[in-house]
C-alpha positions as CSV (number, residue, x, y, z in Angstrom):
1,M,-17.5,-18.1,-50.7
2,D,-15.0,-15.2,-50.7
3,V,-14.4,-12.3,-48.5
4,P,-11.9,-9.4,-49.9
5,V,-9.1,-8.6,-48.0
6,S,-10.4,-5.4,-46.9
7,A,-13.1,-6.9,-44.9
8,A,-11.0,-8.8,-42.8
9,I,-8.3,-5.9,-42.6
10,G,-10.9,-3.6,-41.3
11,G,-12.8,-6.7,-39.3
12,M,-9.6,-7.1,-37.4
13,R,-9.1,-3.4,-36.6
14,V,-12.6,-3.6,-35.4
15,A,-11.8,-6.4,-32.8
16,L,-8.6,-4.9,-32.3
17,Q,-9.9,-1.8,-31.0
18,V,-12.8,-3.5,-28.7
19,A,-9.8,-6.1,-27.2
20,T,-7.9,-2.7,-26.4
21,A,-10.2,-0.6,-25.3
22,F,-11.5,-2.9,-22.4
23,R,-9.9,-2.0,-19.3
24,H,-9.6,-3.1,-16.2
25,P,-9.1,-1.9,-12.6
26,V,-5.4,-2.8,-11.5
27,L,-4.8,-2.1,-7.6
28,E,-1.0,-2.1,-6.1
29,V,0.5,-1.8,-2.4
30,Y,3.2,-0.6,-2.8
31,A,6.4,0.1,0.1
32,N,8.4,3.5,1.0
33,L,11.5,4.6,2.9
34,R,10.9,7.7,4.0
35,H,12.8,10.0,5.8
36,T,11.4,12.9,7.3
37,I,12.7,15.5,9.6
38,G,11.0,17.9,11.5
39,P,10.7,21.5,12.1
40,E,13.0,23.1,14.4
41,E,12.5,22.7,18.2
42,D,13.4,24.8,20.7
43,L,14.8,22.6,24.2
44,G,15.3,25.8,26.3
45,P,17.6,26.4,28.7
46,M,18.5,22.8,30.6
47,R,19.6,21.8,34.1
48,T,23.7,19.8,34.3
49,F,24.2,17.8,37.0
50,N,25.9,20.7,39.2
51,K,23.3,22.8,38.7
52,E,24.3,24.6,36.5
53,V,22.3,26.0,33.8
54,A,23.1,25.6,30.2
55,P,22.0,27.3,27.2
56,S,19.3,26.5,25.1
57,S,19.7,24.4,22.2
58,R,17.7,24.0,18.9
59,V,17.0,20.4,17.5
60,R,15.2,18.7,14.2
61,R,13.8,15.5,15.2
62,S,14.2,12.7,12.6
63,D,11.9,9.9,11.5
64,V,12.9,6.7,9.3
65,F,9.9,4.8,9.0
66,V,7.9,2.4,5.8
67,D,5.1,3.7,5.0
68,F,2.7,1.0,3.2
69,I,-0.2,2.6,0.3
70,V,-3.0,1.3,-2.1
71,V,-3.0,2.9,-5.0
72,N,-5.2,2.2,-8.3
73,I,-2.8,2.1,-11.5
74,G,-6.0,0.7,-13.4
75,G,-8.1,2.9,-16.2
76,V,-11.3,2.3,-14.4
77,R,-12.0,2.8,-11.4
78,A,-12.5,-0.7,-8.5
79,E,-15.7,-2.1,-6.7
80,D,-15.7,-3.9,-4.1
81,V,-12.3,-3.9,-2.8
82,Q,-11.1,-6.1,-0.3
83,L,-7.8,-6.4,1.6
84,S,-7.4,-9.0,4.0
85,L,-4.1,-9.7,6.0
86,R,-1.4,-12.6,6.3
87,G,0.8,-13.9,8.9
88,D,0.2,-10.8,11.0
89,F,2.8,-8.3,12.7
90,T,3.5,-6.9,15.8
91,K,4.2,-3.8,16.3
92,R,5.7,-1.6,19.2
93,H,3.6,-2.1,22.8
94,K,1.6,-5.5,21.3
95,K,-0.8,-3.9,18.5
96,K,-0.8,-6.5,16.0
97,L,-1.8,-5.0,12.3
98,S,-5.0,-7.4,12.0
99,S,-6.0,-5.3,14.5
100,L,-6.7,-2.4,12.4
101,A,-10.2,-1.3,10.8
102,I,-9.1,-2.1,7.3
103,F,-8.8,-5.5,7.7
104,S,-12.0,-6.3,9.0
105,G,-13.0,-8.0,6.0
106,E,-15.9,-4.9,5.7
107,P,-15.4,-3.5,1.6
108,I,-14.5,0.0,0.2
109,A,-17.4,0.9,-1.8
110,Q,-14.8,2.6,-4.9
111,M,-11.9,3.6,-5.5
112,A,-11.5,5.5,-8.4
113,P,-7.9,5.6,-11.3
114,G,-5.4,7.2,-9.4
115,Q,-7.0,7.4,-5.9
116,V,-4.4,6.4,-3.6
117,L,-5.7,4.4,-0.2
118,P,-3.0,5.1,3.1
119,L,-2.6,1.1,5.2
120,F,-0.3,1.9,8.1
121,R,3.5,2.5,9.1
122,L,5.8,0.6,10.7
123,D,8.6,2.7,12.5
124,H,12.4,1.8,13.0
125,D,11.9,0.7,16.1
126,D,8.6,-1.9,14.7
127,L,11.0,-2.9,12.2
128,F,14.4,-3.7,14.3
129,P,13.3,-2.9,17.9
130,E,16.4,-2.4,20.5
131,R,15.3,-4.1,23.8
132,A,16.1,-8.1,23.5
133,D,12.6,-9.1,25.0
134,E,11.3,-7.9,21.4
135,V,9.9,-9.9,18.8
136,P,13.0,-8.9,16.1
137,G,10.8,-7.2,13.5
138,D,12.9,-8.7,10.1
139,S,11.6,-12.2,11.4
140,Q,8.0,-12.1,10.6
141,E,6.7,-11.3,7.4
142,F,3.4,-10.8,6.2
143,T,1.6,-10.9,3.1
144,V,-1.2,-8.0,1.7
145,E,-4.0,-9.7,-0.6
146,I,-6.6,-7.2,-2.1
147,R,-9.7,-8.4,-4.2
148,Y,-11.9,-6.2,-6.7
149,S,-13.9,-6.0,-8.9
150,G,-14.6,-4.2,-12.2
151,P,-17.3,-1.7,-13.3
152,S,-20.4,-3.9,-14.7
153,A,-20.8,-1.6,-17.6
154,G,-19.8,-2.7,-21.5
155,L,-17.5,-5.6,-21.9
156,N,-17.1,-6.0,-18.0
157,W,-20.6,-6.4,-17.2
158,P,-21.9,-10.4,-17.6
159,L,-17.6,-11.3,-16.2
160,R,-19.0,-9.6,-13.5
161,K,-22.6,-11.5,-12.9
162,A,-20.9,-14.5,-13.7
163,H,-18.4,-13.9,-10.7
164,A,-20.9,-12.6,-8.2
165,V,-22.7,-16.2,-8.8
166,F,-19.3,-17.6,-7.0
167,K,-19.2,-14.3,-4.5
168,A,-16.1,-14.2,-5.3
169,R,-14.4,-10.7,-6.7
170,Q,-13.0,-10.4,-10.2
171,Y,-9.1,-9.5,-9.6
172,R,-6.9,-10.6,-6.9
173,N,-3.3,-9.1,-6.3
174,V,-0.7,-10.1,-3.6
175,F,1.6,-8.4,-1.7
176,T,4.1,-9.9,0.2
177,F,6.7,-7.7,3.0
178,S,9.4,-9.0,4.9
179,P,11.5,-6.4,6.6
180,K,15.1,-8.5,5.4
181,Y,14.1,-6.3,2.3
182,L,15.6,-3.0,4.2
183,R,18.2,-4.7,5.7
184,G,21.7,-2.8,4.4
185,L,20.3,0.3,2.2
186,D,20.8,3.5,3.0
187,V,18.7,5.6,4.2
188,P,16.6,8.1,1.5
189,A,17.3,11.7,1.4
190,P,15.6,13.7,3.6
191,E,11.8,15.2,3.8
192,Y,12.1,18.3,5.9
193,T,8.4,19.7,7.1
């Protein structure tokens, strides 16, 4: 049986179009080092030790922190998104990241393409405490694990059903963070609010 070359090339083009049309969601965790400066505040007149009144002064409060977000950078929505945390991190006042509601195991119904989900933030004092009796943040490493599935439509339907048999999600992404990565970095340019 002789197959014409044009028919074979046409078949390969169709296969390539079907393969490239198969898109899936991609969820990524991003850690942004940010430096914000707030609006000017008037401190008012202040009394010194000699009970003299010092003139009022104006200040801007500076805040340096790491902001963690989840973004769907894929071409289709992610469904049944579940976030989990390994290697807990203790913030100031003994608050642990695992106590946050986002890591409770309750799935998020869906995330559209381009959607941003704020997770949490770690302040400078959480990462590098000044008191000696506190655990330094740079010795605490943690991992955020994301498990999610694509929409059950088109080519993804049989794949999703196969994973549903084992009660698993189709995709998995892992993000590991350690405050050691921030040592020696320059503070970014300020954002004025």
